[in-house]
Backbone as CSV, one residue per row, in Angstrom:
resi,resn,N_x,N_y,N_z,CA_x,CA_y,CA_z,C_x,C_y,C_z
1,MET,-38.644,118.801,-77.725,-39.881,119.302,-78.286,-40.782,119.808,-77.156
2,ALA,-41.405,120.937,-77.366,-42.293,121.512,-76.357,-43.561,120.673,-76.230
3,LEU,-44.118,120.645,-75.032,-45.350,119.903,-74.786,-46.521,120.527,-75.527
4,TYR,-46.547,121.867,-75.599,-47.642,122.587,-76.248,-47.121,123.400,-77.428
5,SER,-47.915,123.452,-78.493,-47.546,124.229,-79.678,-47.635,125.727,-79.372
6,ASP,-47.034,126.508,-80.239,-47.118,127.968,-80.105,-48.574,128.431,-80.183
7,LYS,-49.379,127.779,-81.022,-50.794,128.167,-81.150,-51.558,127.892,-79.859
8,VAL,-51.295,126.754,-79.231,-51.955,126.451,-77.956,-51.587,127.521,-76.938
9,MET,-50.315,127.839,-76.860,-49.867,128.839,-75.889,-50.461,130.209,-76.193
10,ASP,-50.560,130.572,-77.468,-51.135,131.857,-77.838,-52.611,131.932,-77.451
11,HIS,-53.377,130.878,-77.765,-54.804,130.886,-77.428,-55.037,130.765,-75.920
12,PHE,-54.097,130.184,-75.201,-54.198,130.146,-73.743,-53.890,131.521,-73.150
13,ARG,-52.819,132.137,-73.611,-52.404,133.431,-73.055,-53.267,134.589,-73.546
14,ASN,-53.790,134.465,-74.774,-54.582,135.534,-75.397,-55.867,134.940,-75.975
15,PRO,-56.722,134.402,-75.130,-57.927,133.748,-75.656,-58.833,134.733,-76.374
16,ARG,-59.411,134.238,-77.476,-60.338,135.026,-78.262,-61.761,134.725,-77.828
17,ASN,-62.628,135.715,-77.916,-64.066,135.534,-77.709,-64.453,135.121,-76.287
18,VAL,-63.716,135.583,-75.301,-64.054,135.297,-73.915,-65.204,136.197,-73.484
19,GLY,-66.148,135.644,-72.750,-67.219,136.464,-72.204,-68.566,135.811,-72.302
20,VAL,-69.590,136.638,-72.115,-70.973,136.185,-72.080,-71.763,136.997,-73.107
21,ILE,-72.710,136.349,-73.777,-73.677,137.053,-74.609,-74.988,137.005,-73.839
22,GLU,-75.400,138.134,-73.312,-76.574,138.187,-72.438,-77.849,137.690,-73.113
23,ASP,-78.045,138.038,-74.376,-79.260,137.636,-75.082,-78.949,136.537,-76.108
24,ALA,-78.144,135.569,-75.697,-77.697,134.502,-76.595,-78.871,133.717,-77.166
25,ASP,-78.715,133.326,-78.418,-79.716,132.494,-79.081,-79.544,131.025,-78.718
26,GLY,-78.352,130.651,-78.317,-78.080,129.288,-77.888,-76.977,129.283,-76.865
27,ILE,-77.136,128.455,-75.824,-76.131,128.336,-74.768,-75.883,126.855,-74.530
28,GLY,-74.628,126.482,-74.479,-74.278,125.092,-74.205,-73.226,125.019,-73.123
29,GLU,-73.447,124.123,-72.183,-72.466,123.927,-71.103,-72.174,122.448,-70.983
30,VAL,-70.894,122.119,-70.982,-70.460,120.725,-70.857,-69.292,120.648,-69.893
31,GLY,-69.031,119.438,-69.460,-67.904,119.215,-68.564,-68.377,118.685,-67.242
32,ASN,-67.436,118.600,-66.355,-67.705,117.995,-65.072,-66.636,118.475,-64.102
33,ALA,-67.050,118.890,-62.935,-66.090,119.372,-61.936,-65.072,118.289,-61.574
34,LYS,-65.464,117.018,-61.677,-64.522,115.927,-61.396,-63.363,115.941,-62.382
35,CYS,-63.646,116.312,-63.636,-62.598,116.417,-64.665,-61.752,117.652,-64.434
36,GLY,-62.392,118.689,-63.932,-61.706,119.959,-63.771,-61.898,120.897,-64.934
37,ASP,-62.643,120.475,-65.955,-62.866,121.316,-67.125,-64.363,121.501,-67.343
38,ILE,-64.799,122.747,-67.375,-66.194,123.079,-67.664,-66.186,124.188,-68.703
39,MET,-66.930,123.978,-69.793,-67.006,124.973,-70.868,-68.445,125.404,-71.067
40,LYS,-68.604,126.700,-71.282,-69.909,127.256,-71.597,-69.747,128.115,-72.839
41,ILE,-70.570,127.841,-73.858,-70.524,128.545,-75.133,-71.831,129.303,-75.330
42,TYR,-71.723,130.539,-75.781,-72.877,131.394,-76.079,-72.862,131.721,-77.566
43,LEU,-73.996,131.578,-78.232,-74.098,131.858,-79.659,-75.124,132.940,-79.948
44,LYS,-74.795,133.805,-80.880,-75.737,134.761,-81.461,-75.849,134.368,-82.922
45,ILE,-77.079,134.091,-83.362,-77.304,133.587,-84.713,-78.310,134.483,-85.418
46,ASP,-77.957,134.898,-86.641,-78.831,135.738,-87.443,-78.855,135.180,-88.864
47,ASN,-80.061,134.886,-89.357,-80.215,134.312,-90.698,-79.328,133.090,-90.896
48,ASP,-79.307,132.220,-89.882,-78.581,130.953,-89.926,-77.053,131.114,-89.929
49,ILE,-76.549,132.312,-89.590,-75.107,132.560,-89.511,-74.754,132.875,-88.060
50,ILE,-73.679,132.287,-87.581,-73.202,132.576,-86.225,-72.489,133.926,-86.284
51,THR,-73.185,134.951,-85.832,-72.653,136.306,-85.920,-71.763,136.662,-84.735
52,ASP,-71.963,135.977,-83.616,-71.107,136.202,-82.450,-71.062,134.926,-81.637
53,VAL,-69.954,134.711,-80.978,-69.773,133.545,-80.119,-68.821,133.942,-78.999
54,LYS,-69.180,133.551,-77.787,-68.346,133.822,-76.608,-68.247,132.536,-75.795
55,PHE,-67.241,132.483,-74.934,-67.112,131.315,-74.070,-66.622,131.704,-72.692
56,GLU,-66.965,130.848,-71.761,-66.401,130.870,-70.412,-65.907,129.455,-70.157
57,THR,-64.662,129.322,-69.765,-64.101,128.000,-69.498,-63.383,128.011,-68.165
58,PHE,-63.724,127.022,-67.361,-62.998,126.763,-66.120,-62.204,125.502,-66.380
59,GLY,-60.888,125.631,-66.435,-60.092,124.446,-66.708,-58.646,124.789,-66.993
60,CYS,-57.969,123.813,-67.541,-56.538,123.928,-67.808,-56.283,124.774,-69.061
61,GLY,-55.031,125.016,-69.349,-54.653,125.797,-70.513,-55.140,125.187,-71.813
62,SER,-55.118,123.867,-71.917,-55.598,123.200,-73.138,-57.095,123.394,-73.317
63,ALA,-57.831,123.415,-72.219,-59.283,123.636,-72.303,-59.575,125.059,-72.760
64,ILE,-58.847,126.012,-72.233,-59.031,127.411,-72.630,-58.641,127.596,-74.098
65,ALA,-57.507,127.034,-74.496,-57.065,127.145,-75.890,-58.051,126.469,-76.830
66,SER,-58.576,125.317,-76.451,-59.552,124.606,-77.292,-60.836,125.411,-77.433
67,SER,-61.304,126.017,-76.349,-62.504,126.853,-76.401,-62.276,128.043,-77.325
68,SER,-61.146,128.700,-77.155,-60.815,129.869,-77.953,-60.748,129.511,-79.435
69,MET,-60.037,128.465,-79.770,-59.889,128.068,-81.170,-61.232,127.642,-81.762
70,ALA,-62.012,126.889,-81.011,-63.310,126.428,-81.510,-64.213,127.616,-81.848
71,THR,-64.202,128.641,-80.994,-65.036,129.812,-81.282,-64.556,130.527,-82.543
72,GLU,-63.256,130.590,-82.728,-62.708,131.217,-83.928,-63.110,130.438,-85.183
73,LEU,-63.166,129.123,-85.070,-63.476,128.281,-86.227,-64.937,128.373,-86.670
74,ILE,-65.843,128.758,-85.758,-67.268,128.807,-86.138,-67.806,130.223,-86.317
75,LYS,-67.099,131.212,-85.848,-67.590,132.595,-85.939,-67.727,133.003,-87.399
76,GLY,-68.920,133.519,-87.749,-69.189,133.949,-89.104,-69.622,132.827,-90.038
77,LYS,-69.710,131.615,-89.511,-70.057,130.451,-90.328,-71.548,130.128,-90.225
78,PRO,-72.095,129.442,-91.244,-73.469,128.961,-91.156,-73.587,127.898,-90.058
79,VAL,-74.769,127.805,-89.481,-75.019,126.817,-88.427,-74.659,125.414,-88.908
80,ALA,-75.057,125.069,-90.129,-74.783,123.720,-90.658,-73.287,123.422,-90.679
81,GLU,-72.472,124.426,-90.978,-71.024,124.230,-90.996,-70.484,124.072,-89.568
82,ALA,-71.003,124.856,-88.643,-70.572,124.748,-87.247,-70.891,123.372,-86.681
83,LEU,-72.008,122.795,-87.116,-72.381,121.452,-86.660,-71.370,120.397,-87.093
84,GLN,-70.624,120.685,-88.134,-69.645,119.723,-88.649,-68.293,119.812,-87.936
85,LEU,-68.127,120.811,-87.080,-66.850,120.973,-86.377,-66.563,119.741,-85.526
86,THR,-65.356,119.235,-85.634,-64.960,118.062,-84.852,-63.835,118.422,-83.889
87,ASN,-63.685,117.600,-82.879,-62.577,117.807,-81.956,-61.242,117.666,-82.686
88,LYS,-61.197,116.816,-83.697,-59.969,116.639,-84.476,-59.603,117.947,-85.179
89,ALA,-60.609,118.635,-85.735,-60.359,119.914,-86.411,-59.842,120.959,-85.428
90,VAL,-60.396,120.962,-84.211,-59.946,121.907,-83.182,-58.493,121.618,-82.819
91,ALA,-58.182,120.350,-82.567,-56.809,119.970,-82.200,-55.830,120.283,-83.332
92,GLU,-56.228,119.997,-84.574,-55.351,120.290,-85.714,-55.124,121.786,-85.882
93,ALA,-56.163,122.588,-85.663,-56.028,124.043,-85.778,-55.075,124.602,-84.720
94,LEU,-54.957,123.869,-83.619,-54.031,124.263,-82.553,-52.634,123.668,-82.764
95,ASP,-52.426,123.039,-83.906,-51.170,122.329,-84.201,-50.920,121.195,-83.217
96,GLY,-52.017,120.584,-82.768,-51.929,119.396,-81.921,-52.059,119.689,-80.442
97,LEU,-52.488,118.654,-79.733,-52.559,118.664,-78.275,-51.919,117.376,-77.780
98,PRO,-51.316,117.393,-76.596,-50.805,116.139,-76.041,-51.958,115.134,-75.883
99,ALA,-51.670,113.870,-76.033,-52.704,112.826,-75.992,-53.570,112.936,-74.746
100,HIS,-52.963,113.223,-73.618,-53.726,113.278,-72.365,-54.571,114.559,-72.245
101,LYS,-54.490,115.438,-73.254,-55.286,116.664,-73.259,-56.286,116.718,-74.418
102,LEU,-56.364,115.665,-75.208,-57.296,115.644,-76.337,-58.749,115.778,-75.892
103,HIS,-59.050,115.344,-74.660,-60.434,115.472,-74.174,-60.881,116.939,-74.145
104,CYS,-59.942,117.872,-74.084,-60.293,119.297,-74.088,-60.894,119.707,-75.430
105,SER,-60.352,119.172,-76.520,-60.921,119.480,-77.832,-62.282,118.803,-77.991
106,VAL,-62.452,117.647,-77.369,-63.751,116.967,-77.391,-64.788,117.820,-76.661
107,LEU,-64.412,118.366,-75.524,-65.330,119.228,-74.776,-65.721,120.452,-75.594
108,ALA,-64.778,121.032,-76.332,-65.086,122.207,-77.151,-66.117,121.845,-78.222
109,GLU,-65.932,120.717,-78.884,-66.910,120.262,-79.877,-68.273,120.064,-79.227
110,GLU,-68.296,119.412,-78.083,-69.562,119.132,-77.387,-70.256,120.411,-76.930
111,ALA,-69.490,121.391,-76.464,-70.087,122.642,-75.993,-70.762,123.374,-77.150
112,ILE,-70.114,123.384,-78.302,-70.711,124.030,-79.471,-71.979,123.300,-79.891
113,LYS,-71.921,121.982,-79.938,-73.110,121.214,-80.330,-74.230,121.392,-79.310
114,SER,-73.889,121.487,-78.046,-74.894,121.709,-77.012,-75.570,123.076,-77.193
115,ALA,-74.779,124.101,-77.537,-75.341,125.434,-77.772,-76.217,125.440,-79.024
116,LEU,-75.815,124.721,-80.049,-76.624,124.639,-81.267,-77.926,123.882,-81.009
117,LYS,-77.856,122.829,-80.221,-79.069,122.091,-79.866,-80.017,123.001,-79.084
118,ASP,-79.480,123.792,-78.170,-80.288,124.744,-77.411,-80.960,125.736,-78.361
119,TYR,-80.225,126.224,-79.342,-80.780,127.140,-80.346,-81.928,126.467,-81.095
120,TYR,-81.723,125.242,-81.552,-82.779,124.509,-82.260,-84.005,124.326,-81.368
121,ASP,-83.766,123.923,-80.130,-84.885,123.686,-79.206,-85.673,124.970,-78.934
122,LYS,-84.968,126.073,-78.690,-85.633,127.354,-78.396,-86.472,127.849,-79.567
123,ASN,-86.052,127.484,-80.778,-86.718,127.981,-81.983,-87.577,126.920,-82.665
124,ASN,-87.787,125.807,-81.959,-88.608,124.716,-82.497,-88.176,124.291,-83.894
125,ILE,-86.875,124.199,-84.087,-86.318,123.738,-85.359,-86.060,122.244,-85.246
126,GLU,-86.607,121.488,-86.190,-86.417,120.036,-86.160,-84.966,119.698,-86.486
127,TYR,-84.482,118.615,-85.895,-83.113,118.164,-86.134,-83.039,116.664,-85.927
128,ASP,-81.987,116.091,-86.445,-81.701,114.675,-86.284,-81.017,114.489,-84.928
129,ASN,-81.608,113.687,-84.059,-81.031,113.462,-82.732,-79.619,112.885,-82.795
130,MET,-79.271,112.248,-83.897,-77.926,111.681,-84.035,-76.847,112.776,-84.094
131,LEU,-77.261,114.002,-84.387,-76.303,115.110,-84.399,-75.826,115.465,-82.998
132,PHE,-76.622,115.062,-82.003,-76.346,115.460,-80.629,-76.344,114.232,-79.713
133,PRO,-75.245,113.468,-79.708,-75.195,112.288,-78.830,-75.251,112.693,-77.363
134,ASP,-75.810,111.816,-76.552,-75.904,112.133,-75.125,-74.522,112.073,-74.485
135,CYS,-74.397,112.727,-73.343,-73.096,112.860,-72.686,-72.513,111.508,-72.275
136,ALA,-73.356,110.533,-72.014,-72.859,109.224,-71.595,-71.985,108.590,-72.680
137,SER,-72.199,109.002,-73.937,-71.422,108.416,-75.025,-70.368,109.369,-75.571
138,CYS,-70.115,110.462,-74.852,-69.237,111.510,-75.396,-67.786,111.091,-75.474
139,GLY,-67.330,110.250,-74.570,-65.974,109.751,-74.666,-64.883,110.631,-74.108
140,HIS,-65.227,111.694,-73.389,-64.146,112.537,-72.865,-63.644,112.078,-71.502
141,GLY,-64.153,110.970,-71.019,-63.541,110.345,-69.850,-64.054,110.798,-68.501
142,CYS,-65.045,111.609,-68.436,-65.579,112.052,-67.145,-66.726,111.153,-66.716
143,ASP,-66.848,110.944,-65.451,-68.017,110.247,-64.925,-69.121,111.266,-64.729
144,VAL,-70.204,111.091,-65.454,-71.269,112.074,-65.386,-72.403,111.570,-64.551
């Protein structure tokens, strides 16, 4: 059995939504150089819909594939739906990740939530702090 699914390899070799949105409505960056994976997500939001999303990821193939898939899963969706995205959904959409690479899907979830929190903060939109746990409790295994 191959270590990585065909979907992981496809999103690694042909990542979707790579780049920067210069006038992004929300930007989220997560990760740690000690881990080797850093993700930055840019969101463009219009009438509560994510109309565009881009990412920059420094990391392994699983991190790039997770970023790519996560952006595909939220593009065109309402903000409330994007907030519900989980690392499990990202990993399942990729037809699985090896156990030692699951933290990459966690980072993708965190990067999206960080960008959404930035959007809320920039626009003075009230939110439940429980939607955005601090990095110390994120569980992706990096020392922050």
